[in-house]
C-alpha positions, 0 to 999 in steps of 0.5 A: 184202651188196650193191653197186650200179653206177649208169649204167654206160656199157654196153648192158644186153643186153651186161652181161646176158650176163656176168651170166648167166655168173656168176649163182649161182656161188661168189665165187672161181669167179666172180672167176676166170671174170671175170678170164679173160673179155675183155669190157668188161662182165666188167671192170665186173662184176668191179670190182662183185663185188670191191666187194660182197666188200669190203662183206661182209668189212668190214660183215658180217665174212664170208669171201670163200670162203663167199660165193655170188652170190645175185642179179645184176640188170641194168636199163636206165638212161637212154639218150643220144640221138646221131645218125649222119650219112646222105646229103644232110645228114640224121641217123639217130637212135641211142640209147646205153643205160646200165645199172644193175647190182646184185649181192647176195651170200649165204653158202653152205648149211651143206652147203658146196655150192659153185657153182650151186644146182640149180633147183627140180625141176618136178613130173613130168608124166604122159606121155600114153600112146598109148592115151589119146590114141587113145581121145580121138581116137576119141571125137571122131571118133565124136561127129562121125560121130554129128552127121553121121549125125543131119544126114543122117537129118534131111535124108532125113526132110525129103526123104521127107516132101516126097516123100510130100506130092508123091505124095499130091497 
């Protein structure tokens, strides 16, 4: 249950804004929101969504109310090279990008959940307690202090050895 729109004359960034708006929605909700969005990309994605619904109802005998937008992908196609006039007869290059848009529809879950599916929950991270962070900082400070004290003792032992040799001479 797919539909493709190849080489659509809209920039991928602009089409992706509209695609993000309807990604994961049930088809009737997506149709409603696209009809009330006043953007060129919304009109293109609306026509593509209607085509995908027609494919699903004709080929797979699915009802529109049971369908959900599983994925909608906007990719960059080739770019037209144009130019904008500048001063002294020069031209500044300009690229006008095209887009490839793909919609994949699926059937809602058995529970009949409509709308966006919740994202997979992340594993809960253990909050660092202040005590553990204090302990690690104390350990780091003590390690630095030990290394400094060892350097001081090394320097003092070297100076005492050199002073002892100068006294004996």
